C-alpha positions as CSV (number, residue, x, y, z in Angstrom):
1,M,-5.7,-2.1,-12.6
2,G,-8.2,-2.6,-10.3
3,S,-9.2,-5.5,-8.0
4,A,-12.0,-7.4,-10.1
5,G,-14.6,-9.9,-8.4
6,A,-17.7,-11.0,-8.9
7,D,-19.5,-8.4,-7.1
8,R,-16.8,-5.4,-6.4
9,Q,-14.0,-3.9,-7.5
10,G,-11.8,-1.3,-5.9
11,L,-9.3,1.1,-7.8
12,A,-7.0,3.4,-6.0
13,F,-5.3,6.7,-7.7
14,V,-3.0,9.6,-6.9
15,T,-3.0,13.3,-7.5
16,P,-0.3,15.7,-8.1
17,G,-1.0,17.1,-4.5
18,D,-0.6,13.2,-3.3
19,R,-4.1,13.0,-2.5
20,L,-5.1,9.0,-2.6
21,L,-8.5,8.5,-4.1
22,L,-10.3,5.2,-3.6
23,A,-13.1,3.9,-6.1
24,A,-15.1,1.0,-5.4
25,L,-17.5,-0.2,-7.7
26,P,-20.0,-3.0,-8.7
27,G,-17.8,-5.6,-10.2
28,H,-19.6,-5.0,-13.8
29,A,-19.5,-1.3,-13.4
30,R,-16.6,0.8,-15.5
31,L,-15.6,3.7,-13.6
32,R,-16.2,7.3,-15.4
33,Y,-12.5,8.9,-15.1
34,G,-13.8,12.2,-15.8
35,A,-16.6,12.2,-13.2
36,L,-14.4,11.0,-10.5
37,A,-11.4,13.7,-11.6
38,R,-14.1,16.3,-11.3
39,A,-15.5,14.9,-8.0
40,A,-11.8,15.4,-6.9
41,G,-11.0,18.8,-8.3
42,V,-8.3,17.5,-10.8
43,R,-8.2,17.1,-14.3
44,R,-8.5,13.8,-15.7
45,G,-4.9,13.6,-16.8
46,D,-3.6,14.3,-13.2
47,L,-4.9,10.9,-12.2
48,S,-2.3,8.5,-11.9
49,P,-2.9,5.1,-10.7
50,A,-1.3,4.1,-7.2
51,V,-0.4,0.2,-7.9
52,E,0.0,-0.5,-4.1
53,A,-3.1,0.6,-2.9
54,T,-4.9,-1.5,-5.8
55,D,-2.9,-4.4,-4.6
56,L,-4.2,-4.0,-1.3
57,L,-7.5,-3.3,-2.1
58,A,-7.4,-6.7,-4.2
59,A,-7.0,-8.7,-0.8
60,V,-10.1,-7.0,1.5
61,P,-13.0,-9.0,1.0
62,A,-16.3,-7.5,-0.6
63,A,-18.1,-7.3,3.0
64,A,-14.9,-5.3,4.5
65,T,-15.5,-2.5,1.7
66,A,-16.4,0.5,3.7
67,P,-16.8,4.3,2.6
68,I,-13.9,6.4,3.4
69,A,-14.4,10.3,3.8
70,D,-11.9,12.9,3.4
71,L,-10.8,13.6,6.9
72,P,-9.0,16.9,7.8
73,T,-5.3,16.7,8.9
């Protein structure tokens, strides 16, 4: 599900409200899905993999990984 690299991995999820959640982790780390869900204000079971976005993250060089904020729309 994630783009695994030697030094980082990226995972993408969508919520029932069609929000996109991106998680960037060190390559050896494991995502705590419950913590991500709590931070996003959704139930753990409401996180669905966003396969297309995860595939795009796999193509991004590790040095290009940048923080992403929830901006007002």
